[in-house]
Structures are given as C-alpha cells and as structure tokens.
N, C-alpha and C positions, 0 to 999 in steps of 0.2 A: 428573465424568462420570456418577456414580451418580444424580444428581438430574435427569438429562435423560430426556425421554420419547421414545417412538418417533416422535412428530411432529417432534421436534428434528432427527432424522436424515433427514427427507424433503427431497429436493432440489427446490426450485421450478423451474418452467420458465425457461429462459434468456431474458432480455429485454435483450439487449445485442448490439452489433456493433462491428467494428473499422473505422475509417475511415483511409485513407491520409493522412499529413501529413508531407511531405518525408522526413526520415530518422527521424522519430518515429512514434508511433501515437496516434490519437485514439480514446479510449474513448467510446462513445455508448450510454447505458443509458436504460431507461424503466421505469415501473411504475404501479400504480394509486395509489400514494401516494409522497410524496417519500422517505419512509423506505425503501420497496422499491426505488426508483430508485437511492438511495445504495448499498444492499446489492448490487444488480445491478452497479453500477459497480465495486465492490470485487471481486466474483467475476470480472468481466471482466478485471480487472488480473491476477489469478492465472491465469485461463484463457489469457491471452496468453503467459504465461511457461512453462506446462507443460500437458500433457493432464490435465484434472481427472478424467477417467474412471479414471485410475490412482491417484488419491489416495483414501486411506481416512480416515474420520473417527474417529481414535483419540485425539486430543488436543483439549482445549478451552482457549482462551486468551481473556482479557478485554481489551478495548480501550477506551480513553477518549480523546476528542478534544475540543478546544475552539477556537473561533474568535471573530472579532468580527463576522462576517456569514456568510451561507450559503456563499459561495465559499471563504473561509478555513477554514470548518468542514469542507467537503468535502476541501480540500487536506490538512488535518491528519489527517483520518480515514483517507484513503488512505495518507498518509505513515507513520502509525503501523503500518498493516498491512504496508507495504513494509519498514519497519524490522524487523518481526517475521520477515520472509522473508530479509532481507539479512544479519542478524546472528543470533547465538544467540537462540532455539532453531531458527532456519532453518525456520520453519513455513510450509507452503503450505496455504492455506485452501480447502476445497471448498465451504463454506457460511459466510456471514457474516450474522448476525442482529442488528439494532439493537434493544436492549431498552429504551432510553430516548432519545427525540429531543426535546431541549429547544430549541424554536425561539426562545424569548424570550431565553435566555442563551447560545444557540449552543453547546450541548454535546451530545455523543453518547456513550452507553455501548453497547457491542456485544460480542458473542461471535464467535469464529472457530473453526470446527471443521475439523480437517485433521490433518496429520501432518508429521513432519520430512522435508524434501526429501532424497532419497537418489539419488545418481548410480547409474544402472543401472536403477532401478525407475521413476523419473520422467523424462520427456522434457525435454530442454533446448531450449526455444524461445528466441526473442529475449527478452532480459531488460529489464524496465522498471527503470531505475536511479534515476529521480527523477520526482516529480510536479511539474508546472509550472502556473503561473497563465496561461500563454500561451493565448489564445483560449478560456479556460474560460467555459462558459455553463451556467446552471441555469434551465431553463424550467419554469414551474409555472402551474397554473390561477390566474386565469381567462385569462391571456395565451396559454396553450397548452392543447391538449386533454388532455394528460397530463404529469406531471412527467418531465423529460428533462435529465439532466446530460451535458455534453460536457467531457471532460478529456483533455489531452495528456500522455502519459507519454514521457519522454525515454529513448532507447535507448543514450545515451552518457554517460560521465563526461567532464568536462573534465579532460584529463590532459596531463602534460608529462614528458619524460624528463629525469632528472638523473643524474649519475655514480653508478652502482651501485644505483640505485633507480628506482622508478616511483611518482610521487605522484599521488593522485587527490583530487578535490575533490568532497565529497559533502555535500548539504544535510541532514546527520543530527545537527545540533547539538541537544542536549537541555538546556533551561534552564527555570527556574521562571518567567521572564518570557515574554511573548508572543514567538514566534519570527519574526524577519524572514526571509521567504523568500529574500531576496537574500544573506543571511549564509551563507557557505560555510566548512566546516571542512576543513582540509588534513590528510589522514591517509595513512599508507602503505597500499598495497594489494598483493595478490598475484594472480597469474593461475593458475588451476587448473581443469582440465577445461573450458577455453574460457569460464570465468566469471571476471569480475574482481570480487574481493571483498576486504573489509578483512582485514588479517592478524589472527591469533589475538590477538596482544598488543593491537592496536587495538580489537578487538571487546570484549575483557575490560575495557579502559579505558572504552569507551563505556558498557558496562553498569554499571560501577562509578560512573561520573560521572553517569549518567542521573538527572535530577531535581535536579541541582545546577548552578549557573551555571558555565559554562566560562570560564576565564581567557584 
C-alpha cells in the first residue's frame, strides 16, 4: 500500500450496466480500451453484490489470469476476482486496475483495491456465484465503436440435499493445467447470513491446494 500514489485511489466513472437474463444477471461494460472495459466489468461484478460506496480501499491484492483466447481470459480474470471474494480473504474490490494486458499470450496481471467484506457494514445484494461462458461476447474495434464485454454471472449454485448435509458444486478447481469450465468441484457449503459459502475446512483446503492438481 505504501507504493501507491493518490492517483491509484481515484475511482474512474462507472461504465457498466446490468441487463436482465432469466434468473441470472448479464454484466455489460465498456471503455476507451479493452483493458478499461475488462476493469469495468470486474467492478460491475462487485457492484452487483454490494454497495461499493460503503467499501474502503484499505487492502491491495494482486490477480493473475491466463486463457487461450479473449473469452477464456475474461472468464478466468473474473473468476479469480470472484474467488478472492468467495473464499479467504473475502475481499470486495472497489477498484480493479490491469497493470499488464498481454493480448498475444492472453495473460492479465491486475491489482484489486478494497477491503474484507463485513456483515453489517456492507450491504448484501444478490451474489454472483459463478461466471459462465453462456452468451459471452467481447466486442472490439473495428467491428464495434468501443470495446464492450457481455458476461453472464450465475446467481445460483447447482445444489442438492443429502442426509445431514447440503452439497454445492462450485467451479473453483485450481490446477496447474488449463481449467475446463465444465469441470465442477463438489464441496460442502454452509448457509450463513443468507449467503451460501464454502465451509471453513473447505476454504482452507482450497487455499492449501491452490496451484496444485486436484485428484
């Protein structure tokens, strides 16, 4: 945080909107560059889940994402940010800044400024539980007047009741190999304060296993 300048804390104008899509939400963002449009899409995701006016920028987190094309890059970029919110340290970002956008190798390095989500301080709006490829679009020049990504965020886990437990299926598998978006990891979840979230044991295991192949 010490290396940040005053400019890093300036919030850019919002360039996004929410479009209805059955039971889910479609994030529509735009910008002068594709980098800005991706940043705006990320902020839109957090803004859909909570009132960003109540979020202070007290913590800085670094995000890396990689894909094989622009669509998969956007998917993994948002998925990494969503994982940051859904598991420890439960960070909600007020500002997302892409520091390196490698279009040739489809890699993104970014920073997220925000704070830990706190019940009582932050509002609980509808939660985005997963990013999907469904109807994903990334418009860019010269086909479009401005860069515009369209992304659908799912509001629901695929769940089923079993004796004595509730099982959730979350696309939060972390491996060294490229992730198949159709691959789902079955983990126990708990319901607290109207939010469905992984149990503490599961979160710890996810963090411990992150970066290693899951068996």
